C-alpha distance (Angstrom), angle and dihedral (degrees) to the residues before:
residue distance angle dihedral
X1 . . .
X2 3.78 . .
X3 3.77 117.4 .
X4 3.79 116.6 -150.7
X5 3.79 113.3 -126.4
X6 3.78 108.6 -144.8
X7 3.76 129.4 -171.9
X8 3.80 122.5 -126.4
X9 3.78 89.7 -102.8
X10 3.82 90.3 50.9
X11 3.82 89.9 54.6
X12 3.79 92.7 46.5
X13 3.81 90.8 48.0
X14 3.81 91.7 52.4
X15 3.78 91.8 48.5
X16 3.80 92.1 49.3
X17 3.80 92.5 47.0
X18 3.80 100.5 43.6
X19 3.79 106.6 19.7
X20 3.79 126.6 81.4
X21 3.79 111.4 -109.1
X22 3.80 97.6 -117.3
X23 3.82 94.9 138.5
X24 3.81 143.6 16.1
X25 3.82 104.8 -122.6
X26 3.77 123.2 -165.8
X27 3.83 113.5 -103.1
X28 3.80 90.1 -100.3
X29 3.82 121.1 113.7
X30 3.80 108.5 -158.3
X31 3.77 121.1 -155.9
X32 3.79 107.4 168.7
X33 3.80 141.7 20.3
X34 3.78 133.8 -165.3
X35 3.79 124.4 173.6
X36 3.77 107.0 -46.0
X37 3.80 95.8 -17.1
X38 3.78 132.5 86.0
X39 3.82 129.9 -168.9
X40 3.79 127.2 -152.6
X41 3.83 128.3 -141.1
X42 3.81 90.2 -92.1
X43 3.79 94.2 53.5
X44 3.79 100.3 -103.5
X45 3.81 116.1 142.2
X46 3.82 125.9 -137.8
X47 3.78 131.9 -167.6
X48 3.81 108.6 -128.6
X49 3.82 114.4 -128.1
X50 3.82 90.3 154.7
X51 3.79 101.7 65.4
X52 3.79 96.4 -165.5
X53 3.82 92.6 -74.3
X54 3.86 86.6 -55.8
X55 3.81 93.9 -48.0
X56 3.81 91.3 112.0
X57 3.81 97.6 57.6
X58 3.81 90.7 136.5
X59 3.78 93.7 46.0
X60 3.76 130.3 -111.6
X61 3.79 115.4 -45.2
X62 3.80 98.3 -2.9
X63 3.82 102.6 -163.1
X64 3.82 96.2 -132.8
X65 3.79 92.6 51.3
X66 3.80 93.0 45.1
X67 3.81 91.5 48.0
X68 3.79 91.1 51.6
X69 3.80 90.9 50.0
X70 3.81 93.6 47.9
X71 3.78 92.9 48.4
X72 3.79 92.8 49.8
X73 3.83 92.8 44.2
X74 3.79 87.7 62.2
X75 3.83 91.5 51.1
X76 3.82 111.9 37.5
X77 3.79 136.9 -39.2
X78 3.82 105.3 -171.0
X79 3.76 138.1 22.2
X80 3.86 99.6 148.7
X81 3.79 120.6 -136.5
X82 3.81 89.5 -76.7
X83 3.80 84.4 91.0
X84 3.80 138.3 28.8
X85 3.79 119.4 -111.0
X86 3.78 132.2 -166.3
X87 3.80 97.3 -109.3
X88 3.81 100.6 49.1
X89 3.81 103.9 70.1
X90 3.80 94.8 42.8
X91 3.85 91.0 49.3
X92 3.80 91.5 50.7
X93 3.81 90.7 49.6
X94 3.78 96.6 44.7
X95 3.81 94.9 46.1
X96 3.79 91.9 47.9
X97 3.82 91.4 50.2
X98 3.80 92.2 47.5
X99 3.81 92.5 51.9
X100 3.79 99.5 34.5
X101 3.79 92.7 -119.5
X102 3.80 133.0 128.7
X103 3.77 110.9 -139.7
X104 3.81 135.5 31.8
X105 3.79 132.3 -158.9
X106 3.81 116.7 -174.8
X107 3.78 130.1 -148.5
X108 3.81 135.4 152.1
X109 3.80 117.0 -107.6
X110 3.75 131.0 34.3
X111 3.79 91.1 -117.0
X112 3.79 89.8 53.7
X113 3.79 90.3 52.5
X114 3.82 90.8 52.5
X115 3.80 92.0 48.3
X116 3.81 88.1 50.7
X117 3.80 91.7 50.9
X118 3.79 89.5 51.2
X119 3.82 90.0 53.5
X120 3.80 92.4 47.9
X121 3.82 92.6 47.9
X122 3.78 91.7 51.6
X123 3.77 94.5 48.3
X124 3.80 90.8 46.4
X125 3.79 89.2 52.1
X126 3.79 91.8 54.5
X127 3.78 98.5 40.6
X128 3.80 101.9 35.1
X129 3.81 110.3 19.0
X130 3.78 94.6 38.4
X131 3.80 98.9 -125.4
X132 3.84 110.6 166.5
X133 3.80 111.7 -98.9
X134 3.81 111.4 -87.1
X135 3.80 93.3 13.0
X136 3.80 102.9 93.2
X137 3.81 116.8 127.2
X138 3.78 129.0 -163.2
X139 3.79 121.1 -157.9
X140 3.82 118.9 -145.0
X141 3.80 135.2 176.8
X142 3.77 126.4 -104.3
X143 3.81 117.4 -106.6
X144 3.81 87.9 28.9
X145 3.76 125.6 156.4
X146 3.80 116.4 -162.0
X147 3.80 100.8 147.2
X148 3.79 138.6 -71.0
X149 3.81 107.7 -88.8
X150 3.81 117.0 128.0
X151 3.79 92.4 -101.7
X152 3.81 94.0 46.8
X153 3.82 96.0 48.8
X154 3.81 86.0 51.6
X155 3.80 88.3 74.5
X156 3.82 98.0 34.1
X157 3.78 118.3 114.8
X158 3.80 93.0 -156.2
X159 3.81 108.5 103.8
X160 3.83 95.3 -151.5
X161 3.81 90.3 56.7
X162 3.80 91.7 54.8
X163 3.82 106.7 34.1
X164 3.80 110.8 112.9
X165 3.81 96.2 2.9
X166 3.83 103.3 92.3
X167 2.94 153.3 145.7
X168 3.75 88.4 84.8
X169 3.79 131.7 -147.2
X170 3.83 112.1 -100.7
X171 3.78 127.3 -140.8
X172 3.81 102.6 76.4
X173 3.80 134.9 108.8
X174 3.80 124.4 -164.6
X175 3.84 123.8 -148.1
X176 3.78 131.6 171.5
X177 3.80 115.9 -81.6
X178 3.80 111.1 -110.2
X179 3.82 95.1 17.2
X180 3.81 106.6 117.5
X181 3.82 93.1 178.0
X182 3.81 91.3 56.3
X183 3.78 90.1 49.7
X184 3.82 92.0 48.4
X185 3.80 90.3 52.3
X186 3.79 92.5 49.2
X187 3.82 98.0 52.7
X188 3.79 116.6 97.3
X189 3.78 135.7 169.2
X190 3.82 86.9 -88.9
X191 3.80 95.3 56.5
X192 3.81 109.9 120.1
X193 3.79 100.3 180.0
X194 3.77 149.0 -13.3
X195 3.81 109.3 -129.0
X196 3.83 115.1 -161.1
X197 3.78 142.2 158.3
X198 3.81 105.3 -129.4
X199 3.82 85.3 -142.7
X200 3.82 116.9 21.0
X201 3.78 107.6 -131.6
X202 3.79 106.7 -178.9
X203 3.81 90.6 41.3
X204 3.83 88.6 64.5
X205 3.82 105.3 -77.1
X206 3.83 92.9 -65.8
X207 3.81 117.1 -172.0
X208 3.83 112.2 -159.0
X209 3.82 121.6 -124.6
X210 3.80 115.1 -74.8
X211 3.77 110.3 -86.1
X212 3.81 95.4 15.9
X213 3.81 96.0 110.9
X214 3.79 90.9 49.1
X215 3.79 89.2 51.9
X216 3.80 89.4 51.0
X217 3.79 89.6 53.1
X218 3.80 92.1 50.3
X219 3.80 91.6 47.9
X220 3.79 91.2 50.1
X221 3.82 90.5 49.4
X222 3.82 91.5 49.5
X223 3.82 93.3 50.6
X224 3.82 99.6 37.3
X225 3.81 90.1 -115.0
X226 3.81 126.7 146.8
X227 3.79 120.6 -116.9
X228 3.81 111.4 -144.5
X229 3.82 117.3 -170.4
X230 3.79 118.0 -159.6
X231 3.80 102.5 -149.1
X232 3.80 97.4 161.5
X233 3.81 90.3 120.7
X234 3.80 105.3 17.2
X235 3.80 97.8 42.2
X236 3.81 135.8 84.7
X237 3.80 97.9 49.0
X238 3.79 99.6 -45.5
X239 3.81 92.2 115.3
X240 3.84 94.3 39.9
X241 3.80 98.9 -91.7
X242 3.79 132.8 69.3
X243 3.81 89.9 -104.1
X244 3.80 121.2 19.1
X245 3.82 91.1 -132.2
X246 3.80 87.7 63.1
X247 3.83 88.1 77.7
X248 3.76 89.0 68.2
X249 3.79 96.9 39.9
X250 3.81 87.9 -117.2
X251 3.78 127.9 139.8
X252 3.81 123.8 -154.6
X253 3.80 125.2 -148.1
X254 3.80 88.6 -131.3
X255 3.79 135.0 12.8
X256 3.77 129.3 -165.3
X257 3.81 117.1 -144.5
X258 3.79 133.6 -178.0
X259 3.79 141.4 125.0
X260 3.85 103.3 58.0
X261 3.80 92.2 30.3
X262 3.81 82.7 94.6
X263 3.80 96.6 27.3
X264 3.81 88.6 -113.1
X265 3.81 94.0 -65.3
X266 3.81 96.1 116.8
X267 3.83 138.4 -17.8
X268 3.81 110.6 -71.1
X269 3.82 125.2 155.8
X270 3.76 137.9 160.5
X271 3.76 146.5 -170.5
X272 3.80 109.7 -139.3
X273 3.77 130.9 178.3
X274 3.76 148.6 96.1
X275 3.79 117.9 -3.2
X276 3.81 91.8 -133.4
X277 3.79 90.1 58.8
X278 3.78 102.4 41.4
X279 3.80 88.1 39.8
X280 3.81 91.0 78.7
X281 3.82 87.1 76.4
X282 3.78 110.1 90.6
X283 3.85 131.6 178.5
X284 3.79 110.8 -62.1
X285 3.82 95.4 19.4
X286 3.78 93.8 95.3
X287 3.77 140.8 0.9
X288 3.80 148.8 158.1
X289 3.79 128.9 -157.1
X290 3.78 92.4 -143.8
X291 3.79 100.0 26.8
X292 3.81 109.7 118.2
X293 3.81 93.5 2.7
X294 3.82 118.1 169.2
X295 3.81 95.2 -105.4
X296 3.77 92.8 48.7
X297 3.79 92.0 47.6
X298 3.81 94.0 48.1
X299 3.81 92.2 52.0
X300 3.81 91.6 41.4
X301 3.80 90.8 52.7
X302 3.81 89.3 54.1
X303 3.83 89.6 50.7
X304 3.81 90.7 50.9
X305 3.81 90.5 50.7
X306 3.81 89.7 54.4
X307 3.81 91.5 49.4
X308 3.79 93.2 45.5
X309 3.81 91.3 68.1
X310 3.85 91.5 62.1
X311 3.81 90.1 -133.7
X312 3.78 95.6 119.1
X313 3.78 94.1 46.1
X314 3.79 89.3 52.2
X315 3.82 92.8 46.5
X316 3.78 90.2 51.7
X317 3.80 92.5 51.8
X318 3.78 97.3 43.2
X319 3.79 100.3 39.0
X320 3.80 90.4 37.5
X321 3.81 90.1 60.2
X322 3.78 89.0 53.7
X323 3.83 92.3 46.3
X324 3.81 93.0 51.5
X325 3.81 92.6 45.0
X326 3.79 90.8 53.6
X327 3.80 96.1 44.4
X328 3.79 95.7 48.9
X329 3.82 89.6 57.7
X330 3.80 94.8 58.8
X331 3.78 122.1 112.1
X332 3.77 110.0 -117.5
X333 3.83 93.7 31.2
X334 3.82 116.3 110.1
X335 3.81 100.2 176.5
X336 3.78 140.5 7.2
X337 3.82 117.2 -157.2
X338 3.80 134.0 -178.1
X339 3.74 144.7 61.2
X340 3.77 132.9 -93.5
X341 3.79 116.1 -13.7
X342 3.79 91.9 -14.4
X343 3.78 122.7 93.7
X344 3.77 137.7 172.0
X345 3.80 107.1 -153.5
X346 3.79 114.1 -156.0
X347 3.78 111.6 -151.3
X348 3.81 122.2 -147.7
X349 3.78 112.4 -97.5
X350 3.79 93.0 -115.6
X351 3.77 91.9 56.5
X352 3.79 123.3 94.3
X353 3.75 118.5 -88.5
X354 3.79 119.4 -82.7
X355 3.80 95.0 -107.3
X356 3.79 92.0 59.7
X357 3.76 91.3 47.0
X358 3.79 92.6 51.4
X359 3.81 91.1 48.3
X360 3.78 89.9 53.2
X361 3.81 90.0 47.1
X362 3.80 90.3 53.9
X363 3.78 90.2 51.0
X364 3.83 87.6 56.4
X365 3.79 94.1 47.6
X366 3.83 103.1 -94.4
X367 3.81 122.5 116.3
X368 3.78 113.6 -151.3
X369 3.81 136.2 147.5
X370 3.77 132.3 -130.1
X371 3.80 123.2 -134.9
X372 3.81 123.5 -172.5
X373 3.80 89.4 -10.9
X374 3.78 94.1 -53.0
X375 3.79 137.3 82.9
X376 3.79 131.3 -79.8
X377 3.78 116.0 -163.6
X378 3.82 118.9 -164.3
X379 3.79 112.3 151.0
X380 3.81 122.7 179.6
X381 3.77 110.7 -82.5
X382 3.82 90.4 -119.1
X383 3.80 90.0 71.0
X384 3.79 117.5 125.1
X385 3.80 131.4 -130.9
X386 3.81 89.5 -109.1
X387 3.79 93.2 50.3
X388 3.81 91.0 51.9
X389 3.79 89.0 52.8
X390 3.79 91.2 48.6
X391 3.80 92.4 51.3
X392 3.77 95.2 45.2
X393 3.82 90.5 48.4
X394 3.81 88.8 55.3
X395 3.81 90.3 51.0
X396 3.82 89.5 48.9
X397 3.82 91.1 52.8
X398 3.81 92.4 50.3
X399 3.82 92.6 49.2
X400 3.80 93.6 52.1
């Protein structure tokens, strides 16, 4: 069999001609990844400071994840939830133990997990809290990013995520992130849940004021309201702890997980939380053909084993401190936000926009992503001290 050898421009041309224009990729055509490095079709190597929006926490091609996938591929990939399989129960148990939760419901994408959490919160409100049918409200934070399904964009505050997609799903209120008084004023007897990202990624890696998340928990307790933490990006060691809420000593009633739950090998997501809450879901209420499939569970179990050692949480804390210390020293940087190996890098107003900076970084062999005109840095957690220095030095050269 002959394999066509295409140039980068050939690949880009095919994508432009036949693919829907749902993004504006950099003119880089990647073909291989290993650890913190990626290689394009022309053999050029790039240091990864993007990390697949936190999906690649364990690096590209982590051998334990790949081995788990290969072994399961030879056995069985799909049975659906019409039957039990030998990876499902163990994955539920191991993930619940890792996260200190009681019940697990698997799906595929992060957005699907958030949609599922919305359904659960509403049904809990009607069955447990006693909210009149059809009256449940969910409070979210401004500048949120929870996905792009029709329901989720209904409570987005980003105009480009909403334009052309109405009519929108009702039942949501938006308050400012970090403003406990605004949240207190918004809660009513019909409030089912407060849905928050403990650290807002797409808003620019925004960490809320100290104590805010604890105040949210207390307010939810006082009003019999669920707290739902979207940890699809910030969870599973990215922020330096297994769950980002752990930094505040706060527990949510439900969490949504995704991205690095499979180490970026395939789509795997989950809603996890208290048994009383997830227990409102009964057979026929919800389902997913691929949710909790054998391949996903086998790879997810390998990811949980890696997290259970604590190594990646420690790496994120220790190397993250070095990353932040280096970034804050750069000329042209006015603020560095975030936790662990996750940083929002605010560029000085007189500097060029983030997109131009990231394009120049790619030309110099560093893959990064802009957010709100600035930089977001989220390298795989397997990165080394020396690789952090290399990447930050490239950023420094571009900002000169």
